[in-house]
VEXDOKOL-653392 format. One record per residue (C-alpha): x, y, z; residue in one letter. Coordinates in nm, 2 decimals. Layout:
+--------+--------+--------+------+
!      u !      v !      w ! code !
+--------+--------+--------+------+
!      X !      Y !      Z !    A !
...
+--------+--------+--------+------+
***
This chain:
+--------+--------+--------+------+
!      u !      v !      w ! code !
+--------+--------+--------+------+
!  10.53 !  -5.86 !  13.98 !    X !
!  10.72 !  -6.03 !  13.67 !    X !
!  10.43 !  -6.25 !  13.61 !    X !
!  10.19 !  -5.96 !  13.58 !    X !
!  10.40 !  -5.74 !  13.34 !    X !
!  10.39 !  -5.98 !  13.04 !    X !
!  10.02 !  -6.03 !  13.11 !    X !
!   9.96 !  -5.67 !  13.10 !    X !
!  10.15 !  -5.61 !  12.79 !    X !
!   9.95 !  -5.89 !  12.62 !    X !
!   9.63 !  -5.72 !  12.72 !    X !
!   9.76 !  -5.41 !  12.57 !    X !
!   9.85 !  -5.58 !  12.24 !    X !
!   9.51 !  -5.74 !  12.19 !    X !
!   9.34 !  -5.40 !  12.28 !    X !
!   9.58 !  -5.24 !  12.05 !    X !
!   9.49 !  -5.50 !  11.76 !    X !
!   9.12 !  -5.48 !  11.85 !    X !
!   9.10 !  -5.07 !  11.79 !    X !
!   9.30 !  -5.15 !  11.47 !    X !
!   9.04 !  -5.40 !  11.35 !    X !
!   8.76 !  -5.15 !  11.45 !    X !
!   8.91 !  -4.86 !  11.26 !    X !
!   8.98 !  -5.09 !  10.96 !    X !
!   8.62 !  -5.21 !  10.95 !    X !
!   8.50 !  -4.81 !  10.98 !    X !
!   8.73 !  -4.73 !  10.67 !    X !
!   8.63 !  -5.03 !  10.48 !    X !
!   8.25 !  -4.96 !  10.51 !    X !
!   8.29 !  -4.60 !  10.41 !    X !
!   8.52 !  -4.69 !  10.11 !    X !
!   8.23 !  -4.93 !  10.00 !    X !
!   7.94 !  -4.66 !  10.06 !    X !
!   8.11 !  -4.36 !   9.91 !    X !
!   8.09 !  -4.47 !   9.54 !    X !
!   7.76 !  -4.56 !   9.56 !    X !
!   7.63 !  -4.23 !   9.71 !    X !
!   7.83 !  -4.04 !   9.43 !    X !
!   7.65 !  -4.23 !   9.16 !    X !
!   7.31 !  -4.17 !   9.34 !    X !
!   7.41 !  -3.78 !   9.32 !    X !
!   7.51 !  -3.81 !   8.96 !    X !
!   7.19 !  -3.99 !   8.88 !    X !
!   6.99 !  -3.70 !   9.03 !    X !
!   7.18 !  -3.46 !   8.88 !    X !
!   7.11 !  -3.61 !   8.54 !    X !
!   6.74 !  -3.64 !   8.58 !    X !
!   6.71 !  -3.26 !   8.72 !    X !
!   6.89 !  -3.17 !   8.41 !    X !
!   6.67 !  -3.34 !   8.14 !    X !
!   6.36 !  -3.22 !   8.32 !    X !
!   6.50 !  -2.85 !   8.28 !    X !
!   6.60 !  -2.94 !   7.94 !    X !
!   6.24 !  -3.04 !   7.86 !    X !
!   6.12 !  -2.71 !   8.02 !    X !
!   6.41 !  -2.48 !   7.90 !    X !
!   6.61 !  -2.51 !   7.55 !    X !
!   6.96 !  -2.39 !   7.61 !    X !
!   7.06 !  -2.42 !   7.26 !    X !
!   6.73 !  -2.15 !   7.19 !    X !
!   6.93 !  -1.85 !   7.22 !    X !
!   7.17 !  -1.96 !   6.93 !    X !
!   6.87 !  -2.01 !   6.71 !    X !
!   6.64 !  -1.73 !   6.81 !    X !
!   6.60 !  -1.38 !   6.68 !    X !
!   6.55 !  -1.07 !   6.85 !    X !
!   6.18 !  -1.03 !   6.76 !    X !
!   6.10 !  -1.42 !   6.81 !    X !
!   5.90 !  -1.51 !   7.11 !    X !
!   6.00 !  -1.81 !   7.33 !    X !
!   5.76 !  -2.00 !   7.51 !    X !
!   5.75 !  -2.20 !   7.83 !    X !
!   5.51 !  -2.46 !   8.00 !    X !
!   5.46 !  -2.27 !   8.30 !    X !
!   5.14 !  -2.04 !   8.26 !    X !
!   5.21 !  -1.83 !   8.56 !    X !
!   5.55 !  -1.70 !   8.41 !    X !
!   5.58 !  -1.40 !   8.17 !    X !
!   5.94 !  -1.35 !   8.12 !    X !
!   6.16 !  -1.11 !   7.88 !    X !
!   6.42 !  -1.18 !   7.63 !    X !
!   6.59 !  -0.93 !   7.45 !    X !
!   6.28 !  -0.74 !   7.28 !    X !
!   6.08 !  -1.04 !   7.27 !    X !
!   5.85 !  -1.20 !   7.53 !    X !
!   5.84 !  -1.53 !   7.69 !    X !
!   5.48 !  -1.65 !   7.70 !    X !
!   5.34 !  -1.97 !   7.84 !    X !
!   5.28 !  -2.23 !   7.59 !    X !
!   4.89 !  -2.29 !   7.72 !    X !
!   4.84 !  -1.93 !   7.58 !    X !
!   4.85 !  -2.08 !   7.24 !    X !
!   4.63 !  -2.40 !   7.35 !    X !
!   4.30 !  -2.20 !   7.39 !    X !
!   4.04 !  -2.39 !   7.20 !    X !
!   3.91 !  -2.20 !   6.87 !    X !
!   3.58 !  -2.03 !   6.87 !    X !
!   3.31 !  -2.24 !   6.71 !    X !
!   3.22 !  -2.17 !   6.37 !    X !
!   2.87 !  -2.01 !   6.29 !    X !
!   2.62 !  -2.27 !   6.15 !    X !
!   2.57 !  -2.25 !   5.79 !    X !
!   2.26 !  -2.08 !   5.65 !    X !
!   1.96 !  -2.28 !   5.65 !    X !
!   1.78 !  -2.37 !   5.32 !    X !
!   1.42 !  -2.31 !   5.30 !    X !
!   1.16 !  -2.38 !   5.01 !    X !
!   0.97 !  -2.04 !   4.91 !    X !
!   0.63 !  -2.05 !   4.76 !    X !
!   0.79 !  -2.00 !   4.45 !    X !
!   0.93 !  -2.36 !   4.48 !    X !
!   1.32 !  -2.25 !   4.43 !    X !
!   1.57 !  -2.32 !   4.72 !    X !
!   1.69 !  -2.04 !   4.85 !    X !
!   1.96 !  -1.94 !   5.14 !    X !
!   1.82 !  -1.77 !   5.46 !    X !
!   2.02 !  -1.46 !   5.53 !    X !
!   2.12 !  -1.33 !   5.86 !    X !
!   1.80 !  -1.12 !   5.98 !    X !
!   1.93 !  -0.74 !   5.94 !    X !
!   1.71 !  -0.45 !   6.04 !    X !
!   1.59 !  -0.28 !   5.74 !    X !
!   1.66 !   0.05 !   5.91 !    X !
!   2.01 !  -0.01 !   5.99 !    X !
!   2.23 !   0.17 !   5.72 !    X !
!   2.61 !   0.18 !   5.70 !    X !
!   2.83 !   0.46 !   5.53 !    X !
!   2.68 !   0.73 !   5.31 !    X !
!   2.47 !   0.64 !   4.98 !    X !
!   2.66 !   0.60 !   4.68 !    X !
!   2.55 !   0.91 !   4.41 !    X !
!   2.56 !   0.82 !   4.06 !    X !
!   2.78 !   1.14 !   3.94 !    X !
!   2.87 !   1.00 !   3.60 !    X !
!   2.54 !   1.12 !   3.42 !    X !
!   2.56 !   1.49 !   3.55 !    X !
!   2.70 !   1.57 !   3.23 !    X !
!   2.35 !   1.53 !   3.10 !    X !
!   2.19 !   1.72 !   3.41 !    X !
!   2.00 !   1.97 !   3.18 !    X !
!   1.82 !   1.69 !   2.96 !    X !
!   1.80 !   1.41 !   3.22 !    X !
!   1.59 !   1.35 !   3.56 !    X !
!   1.86 !   1.32 !   3.83 !    X !
!   1.74 !   1.55 !   4.12 !    X !
!   1.55 !   1.39 !   4.42 !    X !
!   1.21 !   1.54 !   4.52 !    X !
!   1.26 !   1.88 !   4.68 !    X !
!   1.65 !   1.88 !   4.55 !    X !
!   1.75 !   2.21 !   4.37 !    X !
!   2.05 !   2.28 !   4.12 !    X !
!   2.17 !   2.62 !   3.99 !    X !
!   2.42 !   2.69 !   3.73 !    X !
!   2.63 !   3.01 !   3.68 !    X !
!   2.92 !   3.05 !   3.45 !    X !
!   3.06 !   3.26 !   3.18 !    X !
!   3.03 !   3.17 !   2.80 !    X !
!   3.18 !   3.33 !   2.49 !    X !
!   3.04 !   3.28 !   2.14 !    X !
!   3.18 !   3.39 !   1.79 !    X !
!   3.02 !   3.36 !   1.46 !    X !
!   3.13 !   3.52 !   1.10 !    X !
!   2.94 !   3.48 !   0.79 !    X !
!   3.00 !   3.61 !   0.47 !    X !
!   2.77 !   3.65 !   0.18 !    X !
!   2.72 !   3.82 !  -0.15 !    X !
!   2.51 !   4.16 !  -0.17 !    X !
!   2.37 !   4.34 !  -0.48 !    X !
!   2.55 !   4.68 !  -0.55 !    X !
!   2.37 !   4.94 !  -0.78 !    X !
!   2.33 !   5.02 !  -1.03 !    X !
!   2.44 !   4.66 !  -1.11 !    X !
!   2.68 !   4.44 !  -0.97 !    X !
!   2.76 !   4.20 !  -0.66 !    X !
!   2.98 !   4.25 !  -0.37 !    X !
!   3.06 !   4.05 !  -0.06 !    X !
!   2.94 !   4.13 !   0.28 !    X !
!   3.05 !   4.03 !   0.63 !    X !
!   2.85 !   3.97 !   0.95 !    X !
!   3.05 !   3.91 !   1.26 !    X !
!   2.85 !   3.84 !   1.60 !    X !
!   3.00 !   3.83 !   1.97 !    X !
!   2.83 !   3.74 !   2.26 !    X !
!   2.97 !   3.71 !   2.63 !    X !
!   2.69 !   3.61 !   2.88 !    X !
!   2.63 !   3.42 !   3.23 !    X !
!   2.42 !   3.12 !   3.15 !    X !
!   2.18 !   3.14 !   3.47 !    X !
!   1.97 !   2.83 !   3.51 !    X !
!   1.77 !   2.68 !   3.80 !    X !
!   1.64 !   2.31 !   3.84 !    X !
!   1.43 !   2.15 !   4.07 !    X !
!   1.31 !   1.80 !   4.14 !    X !
!   0.91 !   1.78 !   4.15 !    X !
!   0.92 !   1.41 !   4.19 !    X !
!   1.15 !   1.09 !   4.15 !    X !
!   1.02 !   1.10 !   3.76 !    X !
!   0.96 !   1.47 !   3.70 !    X !
!   1.23 !   1.76 !   3.70 !    X !
!   1.17 !   2.14 !   3.64 !    X !
!   1.38 !   2.40 !   3.48 !    X !
!   1.43 !   2.74 !   3.39 !    X !
!   1.72 !   2.94 !   3.23 !    X !
!   1.79 !   3.32 !   3.13 !    X !
!   2.10 !   3.43 !   2.99 !    X !
!   2.25 !   3.78 !   3.11 !    X !
!   2.53 !   3.96 !   2.91 !    X !
!   2.67 !   4.15 !   2.62 !    X !
!   2.62 !   4.12 !   2.23 !    X !
!   2.80 !   4.29 !   1.95 !    X !
!   2.73 !   4.28 !   1.59 !    X !
!   2.92 !   4.42 !   1.30 !    X !
!   2.78 !   4.41 !   0.93 !    X !
!   3.04 !   4.54 !   0.68 !    X !
!   3.16 !   4.54 !   0.32 !    X !
!   3.49 !   4.64 !   0.22 !    X !
!   3.50 !   4.99 !   0.07 !    X !
!   3.13 !   5.05 !   0.11 !    X !
!   2.97 !   5.05 !   0.46 !    X !
!   3.06 !   4.92 !   0.84 !    X !
!   2.78 !   4.94 !   1.06 !    X !
!   2.83 !   4.83 !   1.42 !    X !
!   2.58 !   4.73 !   1.69 !    X !
!   2.62 !   4.66 !   2.06 !    X !
!   2.37 !   4.58 !   2.32 !    X !
!   2.37 !   4.46 !   2.68 !    X !
!   2.06 !   4.29 !   2.89 !    X !
!   1.88 !   3.95 !   2.92 !    X !
!   1.79 !   3.69 !   2.66 !    X !
!   1.49 !   3.50 !   2.64 !    X !
!   1.36 !   3.30 !   2.91 !    X !
!   1.34 !   2.92 !   2.88 !    X !
!   1.11 !   2.69 !   3.08 !    X !
!   1.13 !   2.31 !   3.08 !    X !
!   1.00 !   1.98 !   3.24 !    X !
!   1.17 !   1.66 !   3.18 !    X !
!   0.98 !   1.34 !   3.24 !    X !
!   1.13 !   0.98 !   3.31 !    X !
!   0.90 !   0.79 !   3.09 !    X !
!   1.11 !   0.44 !   3.11 !    X !
!   1.37 !   0.38 !   3.36 !    X !
!   1.65 !   0.15 !   3.20 !    X !
!   1.84 !  -0.12 !   3.31 !    X !
!   2.23 !  -0.11 !   3.27 !    X !
!   2.38 !  -0.24 !   2.95 !    X !
!   1.99 !  -0.40 !   2.83 !    X !
!   1.77 !  -0.11 !   2.80 !    X !
!   1.80 !   0.27 !   2.78 !    X !
!   1.63 !   0.55 !   3.02 !    X !
!   1.35 !   0.71 !   2.80 !    X !
!   1.33 !   1.08 !   2.89 !    X !
!   1.05 !   1.31 !   2.72 !    X !
!   1.13 !   1.68 !   2.74 !    X !
!   0.89 !   2.00 !   2.68 !    X !
!   1.01 !   2.34 !   2.67 !    X !
!   0.88 !   2.68 !   2.59 !    X !
!   1.07 !   3.02 !   2.52 !    X !
!   0.95 !   3.32 !   2.62 !    X !
!   1.05 !   3.64 !   2.44 !    X !
!   1.19 !   3.84 !   2.72 !    X !
!   1.47 !   4.01 !   2.55 !    X !
!   1.52 !   4.26 !   2.29 !    X !
!   1.51 !   4.13 !   1.94 !    X !
!   1.41 !   4.25 !   1.58 !    X !
!   1.43 !   4.08 !   1.25 !    X !
!   1.59 !   4.29 !   0.95 !    X !
!   1.33 !   4.31 !   0.69 !    X !
!   1.54 !   4.57 !   0.53 !    X !
!   1.87 !   4.67 !   0.67 !    X !
!   2.06 !   4.54 !   1.00 !    X !
!   1.95 !   4.36 !   1.30 !    X !
!   2.06 !   4.49 !   1.64 !    X !
!   2.27 !   4.28 !   1.85 !    X !
!   2.10 !   4.08 !   2.08 !    X !
!   2.08 !   3.76 !   2.31 !    X !
!   1.74 !   3.69 !   2.22 !    X !
!   1.52 !   3.55 !   1.92 !    X !
!   1.23 !   3.74 !   1.99 !    X !
!   0.93 !   3.49 !   1.93 !    X !
!   0.75 !   3.24 !   2.15 !    X !
!   0.88 !   2.86 !   2.07 !    X !
!   0.72 !   2.56 !   2.22 !    X !
!   0.94 !   2.27 !   2.19 !    X !
!   0.97 !   1.89 !   2.26 !    X !
!   1.25 !   1.65 !   2.27 !    X !
!   1.29 !   1.26 !   2.33 !    X !
!   1.60 !   1.15 !   2.47 !    X !
!   1.73 !   0.80 !   2.54 !    X !
!   2.02 !   0.74 !   2.75 !    X !
!   2.20 !   0.37 !   2.73 !    X !
!   2.44 !   0.30 !   3.02 !    X !
!   2.73 !   0.06 !   2.96 !    X !
!   2.97 !   0.11 !   3.28 !    X !
!   3.20 !   0.30 !   3.23 !    X !
!   3.05 !   0.45 !   2.90 !    X !
!   2.73 !   0.61 !   2.87 !    X !
!   2.56 !   0.66 !   2.52 !    X !
!   2.30 !   0.91 !   2.44 !    X !
!   2.07 !   1.01 !   2.13 !    X !
!   1.75 !   1.20 !   2.05 !    X !
!   1.53 !   1.38 !   1.84 !    X !
!   1.34 !   1.67 !   1.90 !    X !
!   1.12 !   1.95 !   1.73 !    X !
!   1.09 !   2.33 !   1.80 !    X !
!   0.80 !   2.55 !   1.66 !    X !
!   0.87 !   2.93 !   1.63 !    X !
!   0.55 !   3.13 !   1.65 !    X !
!   0.48 !   3.42 !   1.37 !    X !
!   0.57 !   3.78 !   1.49 !    X !
!   0.52 !   4.11 !   1.35 !    X !
!   0.83 !   4.34 !   1.29 !    X !
!   0.81 !   4.67 !   1.10 !    X !
!   0.45 !   4.58 !   0.98 !    X !
!   0.57 !   4.25 !   0.84 !    X !
!   0.47 !   3.89 !   0.97 !    X !
!   0.75 !   3.70 !   1.01 !    X !
!   0.77 !   3.31 !   1.07 !    X !
!   1.12 !   3.20 !   1.10 !    X !
!   1.03 !   2.84 !   1.02 !    X !
!   1.04 !   2.50 !   1.17 !    X !
!   1.34 !   2.35 !   1.36 !    X !
!   1.43 !   1.97 !   1.38 !    X !
!   1.71 !   1.89 !   1.64 !    X !
!   1.90 !   1.58 !   1.68 !    X !
!   2.19 !   1.47 !   1.89 !    X !
!   2.45 !   1.17 !   1.96 !    X !
!   2.71 !   1.16 !   2.21 !    X !
!   2.89 !   0.96 !   2.46 !    X !
!   3.04 !   1.00 !   2.79 !    X !
!   3.32 !   0.82 !   2.94 !    X !
!   3.35 !   0.80 !   3.33 !    X !
!   3.73 !   0.85 !   3.44 !    X !
!   3.63 !   0.76 !   3.80 !    X !
!   3.31 !   0.83 !   4.01 !    X !
!   3.39 !   1.23 !   4.02 !    X !
!   3.51 !   1.31 !   3.65 !    X !
!   3.34 !   1.24 !   3.30 !    X !
!   3.45 !   1.32 !   2.99 !    X !
!   3.18 !   1.38 !   2.70 !    X !
!   3.16 !   1.42 !   2.33 !    X !
!   2.84 !   1.50 !   2.15 !    X !
!   2.73 !   1.59 !   1.79 !    X !
!   2.46 !   1.86 !   1.77 !    X !
!   2.25 !   1.90 !   1.49 !    X !
!   1.96 !   2.15 !   1.39 !    X !
!   1.79 !   2.18 !   1.05 !    X !
!   1.54 !   2.49 !   1.00 !    X !
!   1.30 !   2.54 !   0.74 !    X !
!   1.28 !   2.84 !   0.49 !    X !
!   1.18 !   3.19 !   0.68 !    X !
!   0.85 !   3.33 !   0.55 !    X !
!   0.75 !   3.69 !   0.53 !    X !
!   0.39 !   3.77 !   0.51 !    X !
!   0.35 !   3.41 !   0.38 !    X !
!   0.64 !   3.42 !   0.11 !    X !
!   0.93 !   3.23 !   0.16 !    X !
!   1.27 !   3.41 !   0.18 !    X !
!   1.54 !   3.26 !  -0.06 !    X !
!   1.85 !   3.14 !   0.08 !    X !
!   1.71 !   3.15 !   0.44 !    X !
!   1.70 !   2.76 !   0.50 !    X !
!   1.97 !   2.67 !   0.75 !    X !
!   2.15 !   2.37 !   0.90 !    X !
!   2.35 !   2.41 !   1.19 !    X !
!   2.59 !   2.14 !   1.28 !    X !
!   2.83 !   2.15 !   1.59 !    X !
!   3.07 !   1.93 !   1.80 !    X !
!   3.08 !   1.99 !   2.19 !    X !
!   3.34 !   1.83 !   2.43 !    X !
!   3.32 !   1.88 !   2.81 !    X !
!   3.47 !   1.76 !   3.13 !    X !
!   3.23 !   1.76 !   3.41 !    X !
!   3.41 !   1.72 !   3.73 !    X !
!   3.23 !   1.67 !   4.09 !    X !
!   3.43 !   1.87 !   4.36 !    X !
!   3.35 !   1.98 !   4.69 !    X !
!   2.96 !   1.97 !   4.66 !    X !
!   2.94 !   2.12 !   4.32 !    X !
!   3.00 !   2.06 !   3.96 !    X !
!   3.26 !   2.22 !   3.75 !    X !
!   3.21 !   2.18 !   3.37 !    X !
!   3.45 !   2.34 !   3.11 !    X !
!   3.35 !   2.30 !   2.76 !    X !
!   3.39 !   2.40 !   2.38 !    X !
!   3.19 !   2.39 !   2.07 !    X !
!   3.33 !   2.39 !   1.73 !    X !
!   3.09 !   2.46 !   1.43 !    X !
!   3.09 !   2.23 !   1.14 !    X !
!   2.91 !   2.43 !   0.90 !    X !
!   2.89 !   2.78 !   0.81 !    X !
!   2.53 !   2.86 !   0.98 !    X !
!   2.67 !   2.75 !   1.31 !    X !
!   2.87 !   2.96 !   1.53 !    X !
!   3.25 !   2.91 !   1.46 !    X !
!   3.34 !   2.84 !   1.81 !    X !
!   3.17 !   2.88 !   2.17 !    X !
!   3.38 !   2.84 !   2.48 !    X !
!   3.28 !   2.86 !   2.84 !    X !
!   3.27 !   2.72 !   3.18 !    X !
!   2.95 !   2.63 !   3.41 !    X !
!   2.94 !   2.61 !   3.80 !    X !
!   2.63 !   2.39 !   3.92 !    X !
!   2.56 !   2.40 !   4.29 !    X !
+--------+--------+--------+------+
***
């Protein structure tokens, strides 16, 4: 029994030492492998962080504004950042559309090289055609209406003229006489486009006229009359269409005045107030219109023959009339034109029974200013005329509406 116990103790020590060695080995293996595992995990985490940084810039919120879009590479993602939108980068990487090929040069029969334009249908039109309203201040003397187009004028005009001249006083002596004429009328007019180069017109004034003939301390005679004036018919022919800045439009006009109103000639005494002249009067005028956008010049000459007529058993011939005019129009825009013109008329001596009447030769010079405005499908034209000589009316003011 004594021998057995020492052996048993030795065996227990050996077993205890063996177990301790195994435990030490296990601990040493774990201590050796743990750092390597930690390093592997660290490297893996760094790799994932690098990949995430390539797709997402964590510093971007510090630089981006509220309205600035953000971009990611994943085309399946559409995120929100504030009020902005995170769009995939591939949305900006689409290929651009190919440019159209340049026009192909071709050589026509003339031998000049031109560019072939894309084929466009001749019937295809865009927008409304641009109408030329800047010449409408010459609508009565030019050819502006298309075939079948009508134009009508109405308005209100007031004219005033004062004359003074010496008269003989019996038994001997000279006194001053004054003649004052006033008229207020509506200038009715119609125009019709017969063709591209022919325009017809007709006008008839309707209103009131007053006349006063007086001499201080001797007599004072007045006369008032209402009704219509003389009917005027006309035709305008576009003889030549000009080119802007190079050549003028040439327009030939023919007119005829018919004595539709009440009128008489004062062979002895005072003529009654009237809006008419009382004689047949054919006329012709040649007008030139030169365009330098936005300025338009016009000038012309004319002639008017006043037929002889019998008044109170006396044959009266008023004389020949020669007219001339010169003016300019300035287009403020495509709807408003300001114009100024000089109008002249020279009339030869009046004859009674073939004998000239002393002092009957007249020269009427006037200045006319107007503003022609196109508005709401109609034309509104206020105007004023100033007489430059004693024979011309002192002033004429009015406004005309054209429909």
